[in-house]
C-alpha positions in Angstrom: -27.1 64.0 23.3 -28.5 60.7 24.7 -26.7 57.8 25.9 -28.0 54.5 26.6 -25.9 52.5 29.5 -26.3 48.7 29.6 -24.9 46.4 32.1 -24.7 49.1 34.7 -22.7 47.9 37.8 -23.9 49.4 41.2 -20.2 51.0 41.4 -20.9 53.1 38.3 -24.3 54.6 39.5 -22.8 57.6 41.2 -20.2 58.2 38.5 -22.8 58.4 35.7 -25.0 60.6 37.8 -22.2 63.2 38.2 -21.0 62.6 34.7 -24.4 63.5 33.4 -24.8 66.4 35.5 -21.4 68.1 34.5 -21.7 67.1 30.9 -25.3 68.4 29.9 -26.2 64.9 28.6 -29.3 62.7 29.1 -28.1 59.1 30.1 -30.7 56.0 30.3 -29.7 53.1 31.9 -30.3 49.1 32.9 -28.5 46.6 34.8 -29.3 44.2 32.0 -27.4 43.4 28.8 -28.2 44.8 25.3 -30.4 42.2 24.0 -33.7 41.7 22.1 -35.6 42.3 25.7 -33.8 45.6 26.4 -33.1 47.0 23.1 -36.1 49.5 23.4 -33.6 51.7 25.6 -32.0 52.6 22.5 -34.9 54.6 21.5 -33.9 58.1 20.6 -30.1 57.5 21.9 -26.9 58.9 19.7 -24.9 56.5 21.5 -24.7 53.2 23.9 -22.2 51.6 25.8 -22.1 48.1 27.2 -19.6 45.8 29.2 -18.3 42.4 27.7 -21.6 40.3 28.1 -23.8 42.0 25.4 -22.9 40.1 22.3 -23.7 42.6 19.3 -23.7 40.0 16.6 -24.8 40.9 13.1 -28.7 40.6 13.8 -28.5 42.7 16.9 -26.4 45.3 15.3 -29.0 45.9 12.5 -31.9 46.0 15.0 -30.0 48.7 16.9 -29.5 50.6 13.6 -33.0 50.9 13.2 -33.4 53.1 16.4 -31.0 55.6 15.2 -28.1 55.0 17.0 -24.6 55.9 15.4 -22.0 55.4 18.1 -21.3 52.3 20.2 -18.5 52.0 22.8 -17.7 48.9 25.0 -16.5 49.6 28.5 -13.8 47.1 28.3 -10.3 46.7 26.5 -11.2 43.6 24.6 -14.2 43.8 21.9 -14.5 40.4 20.4 -17.9 40.6 21.7 -18.9 42.9 19.0 -19.1 41.9 15.4 -16.7 44.9 14.2 -17.0 44.3 10.4 -20.7 44.2 10.5 -20.7 47.2 12.7 -18.6 49.3 10.2 -20.8 47.9 7.2 -23.7 49.5 8.7 -22.2 52.7 9.3 -21.7 52.6 13.2 -18.7 54.2 14.9 -17.1 51.9 17.5 -14.9 52.2 20.4 -13.4 50.5 23.2 -11.6 52.1 26.1 -8.4 52.0 28.1 -7.6 52.4 31.6 -4.6 52.4 33.8 -2.9 49.0 33.3 -1.5 48.9 36.9 -4.6 47.3 38.7 -4.4 44.2 36.5 -0.6 44.2 36.3 -0.3 44.0 40.2 -3.1 41.5 40.2 -1.3 39.4 37.7 1.8 39.4 40.0 -0.2 38.5 43.0 -1.3 35.4 41.3 2.3 34.4 40.5 3.2 35.1 44.3 0.3 32.9 45.3 1.0 29.9 42.9 4.9 29.7 43.8 4.4 30.1 47.6 1.3 27.6 47.5 -0.8 29.9 49.2 -4.1 28.2 48.4 -3.1 25.0 50.1 -1.6 27.2 52.8 -4.9 28.7 53.5 -7.0 25.8 53.4 -5.3 24.3 55.9 -5.2 27.2 58.4 -8.8 27.4 58.1 -9.1 23.9 60.0 -6.2 24.7 62.2 -3.4 22.9 60.5 -0.3 24.6 60.6 2.2 22.1 59.3 4.5 22.9 56.7 4.9 19.5 54.7 4.2 20.1 50.9 4.3 24.0 51.4 7.9 24.6 50.1 7.7 27.5 47.8 10.0 29.1 45.0 11.7 32.6 45.0 10.9 35.1 42.2 14.6 36.0 41.6 15.6 32.4 40.8 12.9 32.2 38.0 12.4 33.0 34.3 9.0 34.7 33.5 7.8 34.6 30.0 5.5 37.7 29.1 3.1 37.0 26.2 2.0 40.4 24.7 3.9 43.7 25.6 1.2 46.2 25.2 0.2 48.6 28.2 -0.7 45.7 30.6 2.2 43.2 29.6 4.5 46.4 30.0 3.2 47.0 33.3 3.6 43.4 34.4 7.2 43.6 33.1 7.9 46.8 35.1 6.5 45.3 38.3 8.6 42.0 37.8 11.8 44.0 37.2 11.9 44.7 41.0 12.1 40.8 41.9 15.4 40.5 40.1 13.9 37.6 38.0 14.8 36.9 34.4 12.1 38.3 32.1 11.5 37.1 28.4 9.0 38.5 26.4 7.2 37.9 23.2 5.3 40.3 20.8 4.7 40.9 17.1 5.3 44.2 17.9 8.0 45.3 20.2 7.8 47.7 22.9 10.9 49.8 23.0 10.4 51.3 26.7 10.8 47.7 28.2 13.6 46.5 26.1 16.3 47.6 28.9 14.6 45.0 31.5 13.1 42.3 29.3 14.7 40.3 26.5 12.7 39.8 23.4 12.7 36.4 22.1 10.9 33.9 19.8 7.6 32.4 20.8 9.0 28.8 21.0 12.0 30.0 23.0 9.9 31.8 25.2 7.8 28.3 26.0 10.8 26.2 26.6 12.8 28.5 28.7 10.0 30.1 31.3 9.2 28.7 34.7 6.1 31.2 34.5 4.3 32.2 31.7 1.9 35.0 31.8 -0.8 36.1 29.1 -1.5 39.7 27.9 -2.6 39.4 24.3 -5.7 40.7 22.8 -7.7 37.9 21.3 -7.5 37.5 17.8 -8.6 34.5 15.2 -4.7 34.1 14.9 -3.9 33.5 18.4 -7.0 31.8 19.8 -6.1 29.0 21.5 -2.3 29.6 21.8 -1.9 27.8 25.0 -2.7 24.3 23.8 -1.5 20.5 23.9 1.1 21.3 21.3 2.6 24.3 22.7 2.4 22.9 26.2 4.8 20.0 25.0 7.4 22.6 24.3 7.4 24.3 28.0 9.2 23.1 31.1 7.6 20.4 33.1 6.0 22.3 36.2 5.5 25.3 34.3 3.2 28.1 35.9 0.7 29.4 33.8 -1.2 32.8 34.8 -3.8 34.0 32.4 -5.6 37.5 33.1 -6.6 38.5 29.6 -8.9 36.6 27.5 -10.1 32.9 28.5 -10.2 31.9 24.7 -6.2 32.3 24.5 -6.1 29.0 26.0 -7.6 25.6 25.5 -9.4 24.5 28.6 -9.3 20.9 28.0 -5.6 21.1 27.1 -5.1 23.1 30.6 -6.9 20.2 32.5 -4.9 17.5 30.8 -1.8 19.3 31.9 -2.7 19.7 35.4 -3.5 16.1 35.8 -0.1 14.9 34.0 1.5 17.6 36.3 2.9 18.9 33.2 1.6 22.3 34.5 2.9 22.9 38.1 0.1 25.6 38.6 -2.6 27.2 36.9 -4.1 30.9 37.8 -6.8 32.0 35.8 -8.8 35.2 36.2 -10.9 34.6 33.2 -12.5 31.1 32.2 -14.4 29.7 29.1 -18.0 30.0 29.4 -18.0 32.2 32.6 -20.6 34.5 31.2 -23.6 33.6 33.3 -21.3 32.7 36.6 -18.7 35.4 36.9 -20.2 38.7 38.7 -23.4 36.7 39.6 -24.8 35.7 42.9 -25.1 31.8 42.6 -24.6 30.5 46.1 -27.6 28.5 46.2 -27.8 27.5 42.3 -26.3 24.6 40.3 -23.1 25.6 38.6 -23.2 23.7 35.0 -19.8 24.8 34.2 -18.0 21.1 34.9 -14.7 22.5 33.9 -14.7 25.0 36.4 -16.0 22.9 39.2 -13.5 20.4 38.4 -10.4 22.2 37.9 -10.9 24.5 41.1 -10.5 21.4 43.5 -6.7 21.2 42.7 -4.7 22.6 45.1 -2.4 24.1 42.6 -5.4 25.8 40.6 -6.2 29.4 41.6 -9.5 30.8 40.2 -10.5 34.2 40.6 -13.8 36.0 39.5 -12.7 38.0 36.5 -11.4 40.6 38.8 -8.0 41.9 37.9 -9.4 45.1 36.4 -11.6 45.7 39.6 -10.0 48.7 41.3 -11.5 52.0 42.1 -9.1 53.8 39.6 -9.5 51.6 36.6 -13.7 51.4 37.2 -14.0 55.1 37.0 -12.0 55.4 34.2 -13.8 52.7 32.3 -16.9 54.4 32.6 -16.0 57.9 32.1 -13.6 57.1 29.3 -16.3 55.2 27.5 -18.9 58.1 27.9 -16.3 60.8 26.8 -15.5 58.7 23.8 -18.9 58.6 22.9 -19.5 62.7 23.2 -16.3 62.9 21.0 -18.0 60.8 18.2 -20.9 62.8 18.7 -19.3 66.2 18.4 -16.4 65.5 15.9 -16.9 62.0 14.5 -13.7 61.0 15.8 -12.2 59.6 19.2 -9.3 58.3 20.6 -9.9 54.6 20.9 -12.1 54.0 18.0 -11.8 50.9 16.1 
């Protein structure tokens, strides 16, 4: 079997070499995204795997098909960068991956703590030897209500982390998770918005929930609400978030994902002009924390992302089925 790996990251190099030797497969790879410039790497490949920046639209999928590729895997949980409907029409078998949710869950709670304890301005101050406390009074998690939107593997792990803090936990999901009902209370969407001091988002992106955090729903929230998003940037309307920060409706904002981040996050741009004006504007606020799409980035998760993706492709090749087939 031959597999083509796109968007290979430096930390994946040794994992790929070891996997290739142990599983008797041929792997070719490139650091670049899969597009018209790199598509020739698909020549002779049975399966391909990408990260989230390769946009497999209908046109590109038709071109990939001509190279004989049968199986496609994204090394991410989200798969909105793939045209799944078109892929199935063309006869591709497509899958995503899962990895342990602990890294993202831990990172999410860290962002909550950074926000409620005002660590960003505190860090700024100590860098210039300003050790005053004025304006840095924080809150204690045990006195807050946290609303969790989405209670799949990551949302459930966040809830389990939060249960140790003694806070009240509200949850919303179309499909309730029995495993967390003893530590979180399922409520209707509007009730969660109304009663939560912190709202954290852990939904997959769909047409139904795109922009679910918007001006209309912000008005239903408490003044001073803290919003955390480690899921997908498109779940929140960025202009409405900006307006919420400016009006102080939002008390703090912590984002690990950002609209139009593709050519920015995970790139070295210290001498470049960053053209994402919304990102540049938001990051200057003392109550806004932006991180570079790194909640997933742990030793455990990154190894699972590449090995699980490759194993899924092998399973599709040998049996026609895999655990995470879409």
